C-alpha positions in Angstrom: 53.8 31.1 8.7 53.0 34.7 7.9 51.8 35.3 4.4 54.7 36.6 2.2 53.5 39.6 0.2 55.0 40.5 -3.1 56.1 43.9 -1.7 57.9 42.2 1.3 59.5 39.7 -1.0 60.9 42.3 -3.3 62.1 44.4 -0.4 63.9 41.5 1.1 65.6 40.1 -2.0 66.6 43.6 -3.3 66.1 42.5 -6.9 67.4 45.0 -9.4 64.5 46.1 -11.6 64.5 44.2 -14.8 67.6 42.2 -14.0 67.6 38.6 -15.2 71.3 37.8 -15.3 72.1 34.7 -13.4 74.9 35.1 -10.9 74.3 38.8 -10.3 74.2 39.7 -6.6 70.5 39.7 -5.7 70.8 40.3 -2.0 72.6 43.3 -0.4 73.9 40.9 2.3 73.1 37.6 3.8 71.2 39.4 6.5 68.7 40.8 4.1 67.2 37.3 3.6 65.8 37.2 7.2 62.2 36.6 5.9 60.6 33.2 6.1 60.5 32.6 2.3 63.4 30.2 2.2 61.9 28.0 4.8 58.3 27.9 3.6 57.0 24.5 2.4 56.7 23.7 -1.2 52.9 23.9 -0.9 53.1 27.4 0.6 55.6 28.5 -2.1 53.3 27.1 -4.8 50.4 28.9 -3.4 52.3 32.2 -3.6 53.2 31.5 -7.1 49.7 30.6 -8.2 48.3 33.7 -6.5 51.0 35.7 -8.4 52.3 37.1 -5.1 55.7 36.0 -6.4 56.8 35.3 -9.9 58.8 32.1 -10.7 61.7 34.3 -11.9 61.8 36.2 -8.6 61.6 33.0 -6.5 64.2 31.3 -8.6 66.5 34.3 -8.3 65.9 34.2 -4.6 67.0 30.6 -4.2 70.0 31.1 -6.4 71.0 34.0 -4.2 70.7 31.9 -1.1 72.8 29.2 -2.7 75.5 31.7 -3.6 75.4 33.3 -0.1 75.3 30.1 2.0 76.5 27.1 0.1 80.3 27.8 0.3 80.4 26.5 3.9 77.8 23.7 3.2 78.7 22.4 -0.3 75.2 21.0 -0.9 74.3 22.1 -4.4 77.3 20.8 -6.2 75.9 20.7 -9.8 74.4 24.1 -10.6 72.1 24.7 -13.6 71.1 28.3 -13.0 70.8 29.4 -16.6 68.3 26.7 -17.5 66.5 27.2 -14.2 66.0 30.9 -15.1 64.9 30.0 -18.6 62.3 27.5 -17.2 61.1 30.2 -14.6 60.5 32.7 -17.4 58.5 30.1 -19.3 56.5 29.3 -16.2 55.6 32.9 -15.7 54.6 33.3 -19.4 52.4 30.2 -19.2 50.7 31.5 -16.0 50.1 34.8 -17.7 48.2 32.9 -20.4 46.2 31.0 -17.8 48.2 27.8 -18.3 49.1 25.8 -15.2 51.1 22.6 -15.7 50.5 21.2 -12.3 50.5 21.8 -8.5 54.2 22.8 -8.5 53.9 25.3 -11.3 57.0 27.6 -11.3 58.6 26.0 -8.2 62.4 25.8 -8.2 63.8 22.7 -6.6 67.0 20.6 -6.4 67.5 16.8 -6.6 70.1 14.3 -5.6 73.1 14.0 -7.9 72.3 10.3 -8.6 69.2 11.2 -10.7 69.6 11.8 -14.4 68.8 15.2 -15.7 69.6 15.6 -19.4 72.7 17.6 -20.0 74.0 17.3 -16.4 76.6 14.9 -15.0 75.5 11.9 -13.1 78.5 10.5 -11.3 77.3 9.0 -8.0 80.5 10.5 -6.6 82.6 8.0 -8.5 85.8 9.8 -9.8 86.0 7.7 -13.0 82.5 8.8 -13.9 83.1 12.6 -13.6 82.4 13.0 -17.4 79.2 10.9 -17.5 76.6 13.2 -18.9 72.9 12.1 -18.8 71.1 12.0 -22.1 67.6 12.0 -20.7 65.7 12.8 -17.5 64.9 10.2 -14.8 61.2 9.4 -14.6 61.0 11.2 -11.2 62.5 14.3 -12.8 60.0 14.1 -15.7 57.1 13.8 -13.2 58.3 16.8 -11.2 58.7 18.8 -14.4 55.2 17.7 -15.6 53.9 19.0 -12.2 55.4 22.4 -13.0 58.7 22.4 -11.1 62.1 23.2 -12.5 65.6 22.4 -11.2 68.3 24.7 -9.8 70.8 21.8 -9.8 71.8 18.6 -8.1 73.0 17.9 -4.6 75.9 16.0 -3.2 76.3 12.3 -2.4 79.0 9.9 -1.1 80.9 7.7 -3.5 78.6 5.1 -4.9 75.9 6.3 -2.5 77.5 4.1 0.2 77.9 6.1 3.4 76.3 7.9 6.3 78.3 10.9 5.2 78.3 12.8 1.8 81.8 13.3 0.4 83.7 12.3 -2.7 86.7 13.3 -4.7 84.7 15.1 -7.4 82.6 17.5 -5.3 84.2 17.4 -1.9 82.4 17.3 1.5 78.9 18.4 2.4 78.5 19.7 5.9 75.5 19.8 8.3 74.0 23.3 8.6 73.3 22.6 12.3 77.1 22.1 12.9 79.4 22.2 9.9 81.9 19.9 11.6 79.3 17.1 11.5 77.8 15.0 8.8 74.5 15.8 7.2 74.0 12.1 6.6 74.2 10.1 3.4 73.6 9.2 0.8 71.1 12.0 0.3 73.1 14.4 2.5 73.2 17.2 0.0 69.4 16.9 -0.3 68.7 17.3 3.4 71.3 20.0 3.8 69.8 22.1 1.0 66.3 21.8 2.5 67.5 22.6 6.1 69.4 25.7 5.0 66.6 27.0 2.9 68.4 26.6 -0.5 65.6 24.8 -2.3 61.8 24.4 -2.3 61.7 20.6 -2.5 64.0 17.6 -2.9 64.1 13.9 -3.8 66.6 11.3 -2.8 67.1 7.5 -2.7 67.3 4.9 0.0 68.7 1.4 0.3 70.3 1.6 3.7 68.6 4.7 5.2 69.8 7.2 2.6 66.7 9.3 2.7 66.0 8.6 6.4 69.3 9.3 8.2 70.0 12.6 6.4 66.4 13.7 7.3 67.1 12.8 10.9 70.5 14.4 11.0 69.3 17.7 9.4 65.9 18.0 11.0 63.7 17.6 7.8 61.1 15.2 6.6 61.9 12.2 4.4 59.9 9.3 3.0 61.2 5.9 2.0 58.2 4.5 0.0 57.0 1.0 -0.3 59.2 -0.8 -2.8 58.1 -0.4 -6.3 55.5 2.4 -6.0 57.8 5.1 -7.4 59.8 4.2 -10.5 63.5 4.4 -10.3 64.2 4.5 -14.1 67.0 7.1 -14.6 68.4 6.5 -11.2 71.2 4.0 -12.0 74.9 3.9 -11.5 77.0 5.4 -14.3 77.7 2.9 -17.0 74.5 0.9 -16.2 71.9 1.2 -19.0 68.8 3.1 -18.2 66.1 0.5 -17.4 62.5 0.4 -16.3 63.3 -2.6 -14.1 63.5 -1.5 -10.5 66.3 -3.0 -8.4 65.9 -4.9 -5.2 65.8 -3.0 -1.9 66.5 0.4 -3.4 63.8 3.1 -3.7 63.6 6.7 -4.6 61.5 9.2 -2.7 61.0 12.8 -1.5 62.5 14.9 1.2 60.8 18.1 2.3 60.2 20.7 5.1 56.7 19.3 5.9 54.7 16.1 5.8 52.2 17.8 3.6 54.9 18.3 1.0 55.9 14.6 1.2 52.3 13.6 0.6 52.0 15.8 -2.4 55.3 14.7 -3.8 54.4 11.0 -3.5 51.2 11.7 -5.3 53.1 13.4 -8.1 55.9 10.9 -8.6 54.3 7.5 -7.7 52.6 5.2 -10.1 53.4 2.6 -12.7 56.3 3.0 -15.2 56.3 2.0 -18.9 56.6 -1.8 -18.3 53.7 -2.0 -15.7 51.4 0.8 -16.9 49.3 -1.5 -19.2 48.3 -3.7 -16.3 48.2 -2.0 -12.9 47.3 1.2 -11.2 48.4 2.4 -7.8 45.7 2.9 -5.2 47.3 3.6 -1.8 45.0 3.2 1.2 43.8 6.4 2.7 44.8 7.0 6.4 41.4 6.3 7.8 42.0 8.3 11.0 41.7 12.0 11.9 43.4 12.0 15.2 46.4 10.5 16.9 44.1 9.2 19.6 42.6 6.8 17.0 45.9 5.0 16.5 47.6 1.9 17.8 51.3 2.6 18.0 54.1 0.2 18.9 57.3 1.8 20.1 60.7 0.2 19.7 63.2 2.3 21.7 66.4 0.3 21.4 67.8 -3.1 20.3 70.9 -5.1 21.1 71.5 -5.6 17.4 72.2 -1.9 17.2 72.3 0.1 20.5 71.2 3.7 20.2 72.2 6.8 22.2 70.1 7.1 25.4 68.7 10.5 24.3 67.4 8.8 21.1 65.8 5.9 22.9 64.4 8.4 25.4 62.9 10.4 22.6 61.1 7.4 21.3 59.7 6.8 24.8 58.8 10.4 25.1 56.8 10.3 21.9 55.1 7.1 23.1 54.2 8.8 26.4 52.8 11.7 24.4 50.7 9.5 22.2 49.4 7.6 25.2 48.5 10.8 26.9 46.5 11.8 23.8 44.5 8.6 24.0 46.3 6.4 21.5 46.9 2.7 22.3 50.7 2.4 22.9 52.9 -0.7 23.5 56.6 -0.8 24.2 56.7 -4.6 23.8 54.7 -5.4 20.7 57.0 -6.9 18.0 56.5 -8.9 14.9 56.8 -12.7 15.4 60.4 -13.2 14.4 63.8 -12.8 16.0 65.0 -9.3 15.3 68.4 -10.5 14.2 66.6 -12.6 11.5 65.6 -9.5 9.6 69.1 -8.1 9.8 70.7 -11.4 8.8 68.5 -11.5 5.6 69.0 -7.9 4.8 72.8 -7.6 5.1 73.8 -10.1 2.4 71.4 -8.7 -0.1 72.4 -5.1 0.8 76.1 -5.9 0.5 75.6 -7.7 -2.8 73.5 -4.8 -4.2 76.3 -2.3 -3.2 78.8 -4.4 -5.1 81.2 -4.8 -2.2 84.2 -7.1 -3.0 83.8 -10.5 -1.4 80.1 -10.0 -0.9 78.9 -11.4 -4.2 75.7 -13.5 -3.7 75.1 -16.7 -5.7 71.7 -17.0 -7.3 70.6 -19.9 -5.2 71.7 -18.1 -2.0 69.7 -15.1 -3.1 66.6 -17.2 -3.8 66.9 -18.7 -0.3 67.1 -15.3 1.3 64.3 -14.0 -0.8 62.1 -16.9 0.4 62.9 -16.1 4.0 62.0 -12.5 3.3 58.6 -13.7 2.3 58.2 -15.0 5.8 59.3 -11.6 7.2 56.7 -9.8 5.0 54.0 -12.2 6.2 54.8 -11.6 9.8 54.9 -7.8 9.3 51.5 -8.0 7.6 50.1 -9.8 10.7 51.8 -7.3 13.0 50.2 -4.4 11.2 46.8 -5.9 11.3 47.0 -5.2 15.0 49.1 -2.0 15.0 48.9 1.0 12.8 52.4 2.4 13.2 55.8 1.3 14.6 57.8 4.2 16.0 61.6 3.6 16.3 65.0 5.2 15.9 66.3 6.2 12.5 69.9 5.5 13.4 72.1 5.2 16.4 72.9 8.8 17.3 72.3 12.4 16.2 74.7 13.7 13.6 78.3 12.7 14.3 81.6 14.5 13.6 82.8 13.9 10.0 85.0 10.8 9.8 86.7 10.1 6.5 89.0 7.4 7.7 89.0 3.9 6.3 85.4 2.9 6.3 86.2 -0.7 7.3 87.7 0.4 10.6 85.4 3.2 11.6 83.5 3.1 14.8 80.7 5.2 16.4 80.6 6.1 20.0 77.2 5.1 21.4 76.7 5.6 25.2 80.4 5.8 25.7 80.9 2.4 24.0 82.6 2.0 20.6 80.2 0.3 18.1 80.8 -0.8 14.6 80.1 2.0 12.2 77.8 0.2 9.8 76.0 -1.7 12.5 73.5 1.1 12.7 72.0 0.2 9.4 70.0 -2.3 11.4 67.3 0.4 11.9 67.0 1.2 8.2 66.9 -2.5 7.3 63.8 -3.2 9.4 61.7 -1.4 6.7 63.9 -1.9 3.7 64.2 -5.7 3.6 60.5 -6.2 4.0 59.4 -3.5 1.5 57.8 -1.3 4.2 57.2 2.5 4.0 58.9 4.6 6.5 58.5 8.4 7.2 61.1 10.3 9.2 59.9 13.4 11.0 61.7 15.9 13.3 61.0 15.6 17.1 63.2 18.5 18.3 66.8 18.8 19.3 69.3 16.9 21.4 71.1 18.3 24.4 73.9 19.3 22.0 71.4 21.2 19.8 71.2 18.6 17.0 68.0 17.3 15.4 66.6 14.0 16.4 64.2 12.5 13.8 62.3 9.2 14.3 60.9 6.9 11.8 57.3 5.8 11.6 56.9 2.5 9.8 53.7 0.8 8.7 52.5 -2.1 6.4 53.3 -2.3 2.7 51.5 0.4 0.8 50.5 2.3 3.9 52.6 5.2 2.8 49.8 7.7 3.3 49.4 6.4 6.9 53.0 7.1 7.9 53.0 10.5 6.3 49.7 11.5 7.9 51.1 10.3 11.3 54.1 12.6 10.8 51.7 15.5 9.9 49.6 15.0 13.0 52.7 14.7 15.2 53.9 18.1 13.9 50.6 19.6 15.3 51.6 18.3 18.7 55.4 18.8 18.9 56.1 21.2 16.1 57.7 20.4 12.7 60.7 21.7 10.8 62.8 24.4 12.4 65.5 26.3 10.7 69.1 26.1 12.0 70.7 29.2 13.3 72.7 31.3 10.8 70.4 30.8 7.8 67.5 33.1 8.6 
């Protein structure tokens, strides 16, 4: 991207000299924000801040103005904390003037999924009965972003109880996809992906148990990383009414969303590592990628599966990426699979997922859970063997590009895939491949569908190979391009 100078920045945002009042109109019109600033990566923005090309106050005002200009039709940033964000920005600028730098994100404004605790703000998970639940402390991920120098503009929308491929609830309403506002941005981190895609924030963080980082990233054309289970603490990301605990839940993880793979890598470095229970005894040392070119890699592609059929243009995109990699010199196979029946993974995953989501009638007895957990050990072993022979598995994120919003009874919803009605929640199969076996998965954009909607694919690798999947996504961007902004927001 072109370097954003301070003069160009000030001209574009039309900041009133000396004005610090939050909520004042900072842009003459939506059209005056046609610069690239809102779509720069977090690293690029942080570089501008550290070079003092832009102050944190100016950048925070800029993103506030974009939220006020664009978010009415999107409804992504549903909890706004602009006063405290401006206060934090002023302090960041004062610290920088004294030569004090808190971390690599010093002065960066960002947003975060509503389900994270930020002291003084509501944490509802979209549950109407919890609308008055105010967090008393920050989630550990929030603490770590703050310690790295970031501050928070607010929180982004979710579905009720984080349990949908859409993001709507009775408290905050419906979040729309910036590529087509009649369509879902995904869920449950739908507000997160929307805010990034529309240029309303510098960085985001979501959570994932059934694709909740990955499918919004796919639907909105951004990057998202579901980490290896346990490497990023989830303390402070718990349902309302559940005590804050350093004990991580099964299946569920928290992780970043961004506009580049480089931002994902930096964010994982910032927020990963042991929490208070484990810090006396272990340290995280994720393997480095160990490759410098896509030609060095062994990549298995998994285009489609009878357990969850995907749209032809999605399976075709997987094949196209495989062909590209093969042409670059990578070793590519469209038949390599781990040594277990694919439905076995799904059959272990679903009872645990349903029990974790607290669905009525899906309670799981302790002995049943232990049995499933034992079988999961077999899956993990088979994946470990598979990834001794293959570096990355490339596969769909979910069944289709973003679909039209559907707020009918969830138990009766269907999804049209290749002109055939499929069960709505069947598509969680693709998320479950990585989730049930603790594997890292990075979703990256691969371009648009025939209807002009993003298609993101997931790169999966062995447990703790988080840096490998993120580096794979970074190198892919050099070949096919990375994030692109939707029309109407630049």
